[in-house]
N, C-alpha and C positions, 0 to 999 in steps of 0.2 A: 190725952186719952179720948178715944172715939166715943161719941154719944150715940144712942139708939133713938130712932124716931119712927113714927108710923107714916108710911108712904101712901099716897092716894092711888097710885098705879105703879106697875113695875115693868110691864111689857109695852113697848112703844112701837106702833106700826109706822113704818117710814112711808113717805109719799111716793117715793120712787126708789127702786133697788139700785144701789151703787154698784157698777160693774167691777170695781176694785175689790169690794168686800162682800158682795151679795147679801146686803143687809135688808131683808124683808121686815125684820123686827130688830130692835135693840133692847138690851137688858143690862142694867147697871145695878149690881148688888150693893154698891157703896156710893156715897156722895163725897166728893173730895178725893185726894190721892196723896199717898205718902212717898211716891217716887220722885216728886218735885222736879220733873224735867223742865228745864228753863224755856224750851221752845214750845211747850204744850199749847195747843190751840184753844183750850178751854180756860187758860189763865186770864185773869182779870182782877180788878180791885175787889170784887165781892169774894174772891177766893183767898185773898191775902198773899203775901210774898211766899209764905210757907203753906202750901196747900194741905199739909198734914194737919194743920191747926183746925181745918174745917172738915176733917174726916168724920163721916157719920155712917152708921149701919142701918139699913132698912129692916127694921125688926119684924115686919109682917111680910117680907118679900116672898117667902115660900108659899104661904097661904094665898097671897095675891096672884102669884104665877100659876098656882094650881087652878084657881078660878078662871083666870084669863085664858090659859091654854085649853082648859076643858071646853070653853065656849068656842074657841077657834077650831079645835079638833072636830067638834060636832058638825061644824060647817065645812070641814075639810079645807080650811084655810092654811095649809101647810106652807112654810117658808123658812129660810135660814134665819136663825136667831144669832145675832152678833153679841158676844160678851167681850169687851164692853165698848161703848162709844164715848164715854165721858170720864172713865177712870179705868184702872186695871183690875180685872177680876181676881188677880192673885197677889194682892198686897200682902205685906207681912202679917197683917191682921187675920188674913184668911187661914193661917196656920192654926189658929185657935177657934175661930168662928165656924169654919167649914161651910160657910153660907153658899159660896159658889158651888161646892160639891152637892149640897142639898138641891140647889136650883137645877143642876145637871141631872139629878135623879128624877125631878119632875119632867124635865124636857125628854128624857129617855122614856118615861111612862107614856107620854103623849106622842112620842115618835116624831118630834120635830127635828130637822137638821140643825146643826149648830156650827158656828165659826168662832173659835176662841182666838183673841188677839192679845198678846201678853209680852211683857218684858221680864217675866219671872220664870224660873225653873220649877216653881211649885206646881205648875200644871201637870208635871209628870206623875204626881200623886193620883191624878184623876184619869190617867190614860185608860184604865179599865172601863170607866163609864163612857169615855169618848169612843172606845172601840165598839162598845155595845150600841151606841147611837149610830155609828157608821154602818153597823149591820142592820139595824132595825128602823132607822129613820125613813121618813117618806119625803121625797123631793117634791117641790111644786111642779105641776105639769109642764110649765114652759121651760123648765131646766132639764127635763128628762132627755138624756142623750147628750147634754152639753157639759155635764159634770157627773162623775161616777162615784162621788163620795158624799156622805151625809154628815161627816165630822171633819172640819178643817182646823188645823192648829197653826197659826201664824205667829212667829217670833219677831218682835220689832227691834230694829237696830238703827242707830245713827252712826255707829262705829263698831269695830270688833276689838278695839283697844281699850282695856279696862281704865287706863289712865285718862284718856279723852272722855270716856263715858262718865267718869267720876266728876268731871267739870260740868257737863251739860245735863246729866241725869243722875244727880248725886244719891238719890234714895233707891234707885232701881238695882235689880240683881246684876252683877257684872256680866258683860257680854260673854266672857269665857264660860260661865255657867250656862248661859242661854244656848250657846253652841252645843254644849254637851246634852242639854235637854232636847234640842232639835234632833240631834243624832239618835237619841233614844226614841223619840216619837216616830222617826222613820223606821227604826229597828222593829218597833211594835206594829208597823204596817199602817200607820196613820198618814193621811195626806197632809203634809206639813211643809211649810216654806218660810219665806222671809219677807218682811216689810222693811225696806230701807227708807223710812219716812220719819224724819228727813235726813238727807245727806247734807252736811254742813259745807258751804262754799269755801274752797281753798283750805279746808281742814280735813274733811273726810271724803271729798270728791276729787282729790288729785289723782293723777294717773297711777301713782304708786299705791295709794290707798284703794282705788277701785280694783286694781289687779289683785290685791290681797283679799279684798272682800269677795269678789267673784270666785277666785280660786278656792277660798275656804269653803264657801257654800256649795261649790261644785264637788269638792272632795267629800264633804259630808253627805251629799246626795239630795239636797233640797229639791222638792218637787216644783217650786216656783219662786220667783223673786219679783217683788213689787217695789220699784224705786220712785221716789218723789223728792223734789227739792224743798228748800226751807221757805216757810211762810211765817211772818211775824206780825203781831198786832199790838196796838196801843202805845201809850206814852206814860202811863201811870207807873208808879214804883213796882207794882206787882205784875205788870203786863209782860208778855213774852219778848217784845222788842227791847224793852228796857233791860230785862235780865240778861238776854243774850249779848247785847252790846256791852254791858258791864263785864260779862265774862270774857268777851273777846278783848276788851281793853286791858284786862288784868293778865290773861294768859297768852294772847296773841296780839300784842299792841301794834305790830306791823300791819295787821289786817283791819284795824279799826276804821281808817279812812274809807276803805273799800266797802265795809259793811254799812257805814253811815250813808254812803252814796247809794248803795243798793236799795236801802229801805227809807230813803229820804222822803219819797212821795207816796209810798203805798206799802202794802203788806207782802207783795210778791217780789221775787227777783225780777230783774229786767227781762223783757221779752226775748232779746237776743240770747241771753243765758239759758232761758227755759227751752228755747228751740234747740240749742246746742246740747243741752242736757238730755232731752228726749232722744236725739240722734245717737249720742254717746251710749246711753243705756240700751238702746236697741242693738247697737253694734256689740256691746259687751255680752248681752244675752245670747246673741247669735254665736259669738266666739266660744262661750262656755256652755252652749246648748242648754240654757236655762229658760224655762217657760216664764213669760212676763205677764201672764194673766191666769185667772182661775178657770175660766170657761174654755172649753175645747174649741168652740167656734161661735 
């Protein structure tokens, strides 16, 4: 059962805006995560093998955000708020707490643009607020003319196959439901697309898998697609490298030697793979006419 605690701050100003996600600010309603993605970059011993065991609710989040955004708005320090950077804003818990929805109401009031990144279809509950933010939000001056939307909704995938997703992201909403939510977001006129972060080497980045992925999102009408390869950290029992290798050993034993070689000396895939990956993704985006970035130029 999730505990409630009093947070010292809720809105975090980033040192530098990430061009992938446009994160001027980050906002995490919860601490910990019940989706338990094995490859998650925030995994580590302090989170435990089951990140749901560390799940906490920031009980004063709404009041904190109200105070922090009021101060930023007075100074006209507008910028994209990313929900979320260290957890998912639409965990199962959100169905009863409505905490993310309350935070979006505050964001709308102060007219900040927002970028929601999620593995859940629950975000569709809040499309009304996101539509209002898209109409009324104020872009930071340096983005004026480079993006025409103030509300972005990105659905995260490592695969579109429910079976594979259940292995590597066992607590998350199945990809089939996420695809339906993406289609609904686009139907509602929201600027919405896909984060393929990460694709899994020799599992979901094969030629067949990539064709299925890109074709699916092209047919749905995704506004953009942001691909990235796998990064794994740590050697402790609860670290992402340990958990992914264990899953590969159990479900894809023929790939275990390759995975061990890939991550023997570091957290990233070898340079030759990363270069080939970038070239392949650019070619696929051109083929399917999918935008590979959020900004126009």
